[in-house]
N, C-alpha and C positions, 0 to 999 in steps of 0.2 A: 504494500500500500504506500501511497505517496500523498502528501499534502500539497495542494496548489491554491493559489489565490486567483480567482476568476473575477474580472471586472466587467461591468455592464454600463451602458451610457444612458438608459432611460427605463422607465417603469415597465414598458412592454417587453424589453429585453430581459429585465429581471424576472418577469413572470415566465419567460421561455426557459431561463436557466433553472428556475425552481421546478418547472414542469418536468424537466429532463433529469435533474440531479437532487431533488429535495431530500432523498434518503441519505445522501452523502454530505449534506451541509454540516460542517463542524462549528463555524462561527459566521455571523453576519457582521460586516464592517460597513455600516451605512455611511459613515463620513467619507469614505473613498469609493462608494458604490461598488462594493465587492463582497464576495463570499469566500470563505476558506472551505474547500472540499477535501474529503479524504476519498481518493479513487485508487483503483488498481493501476499500477504503473503501465500496464499494457493498454489501458483505456485513455491515457492522457491525450493521444492523438485525436480521439473523438471530440474532445472539448473544443478544439479549434473550429469544428464544423457546426457547432450549435449556434443557431440564430440568437444574437444578443450578446455574444462574448466579444468584448472590445479588446481585452488583453488577458494574458494568462502568464502566471509566474510561479515558479517553484518556491516553496517556503524555505527558510534557512533556519538552522539551529544555532543559537548563540549561547555561549556559556560565559558566566561572569566569574572572575577570579577575585572573590571577596578578600582573600588573604593579602593580595596586592593592594586593593583599594583601601583596606583598613590601614595599611602602613602609610600610603600616600596622604590620606586625610588625617593621619595621626589620631585615629579613633581610640586607641588604647590610652593615650594621654588625656583625652576628654573624659573617658570612663573613670580613670583614676582620680579625676577631680569631681566625680559625682554626676557628670552629664551623660544621660542616656537617651535623650530625645523627647521625653515627656514635656508637654507645654511649650514646645518649640515650633515656630512656624518657619517654613522654608520657602523661599521665593525661587522660582525656576523661570529662566528666560528661554522661550521656545516659540513655536509657531502660533500659540494661543491655547485656549482651553474652552471647550463647550460645556455647558451645564447639563451633561448627560446624567442618566439615573445613577450610575456608579459614583458620581461625584456630588450630586445634588439631592439625592433622596436617601433617607427620609429628611436629613438636614444637610444643607449645602456645606461642603468643605472648601469651597472657593471663597476665601475671605477678602480678596482684592483682585483687581484686574487692571492692567495698564497696557494700552495699545500704542506702542512707540512708532508704528508705521502709519496707520490710518486714523489714529486719534479717537477710535470708538470707545465708548464708556461701558458697554455691556459685554460680558464675556462671550467670546466666539473663537472659532478656530477655522480659518479658511484653507488650511492645509491638511489638518487631521493628525499630524505627528504629535503635537503637544498633548492633545486629548488622549491619544492612544497610549502614550508613555505614562500619563498620570493614571488612567484607568487600569492599565496593566500592572503597575507597580505601586499604586497609592495604598 
């Protein structure tokens, strides 16, 4: 089996993808108009011929080396002083953040938002990366 990201460009195309592959949907990525499907490797070629597929990508596995990160940010020094993250707010500069359910329900965890590019005042993410990172790891 293989995981692939399949993108669509409009609602009709999304319906076509779901009609053909609903049982193989692993995740829906609405911010980028895509689904992650789990398919047999031998069937990947079929995805290209489905009406509604605008692009297809293999997923990648990423591993994090926390032992290296802990040393770089000097986490052990902070811990020795009694700092473990409780009551601390972290600001992250990224593509933005949308108030999706994972971040806004039942209570919003978005405490502030600043758009340095377009000057908007309400939280949004016109790229999707920022929201994806926060939902995945928040």
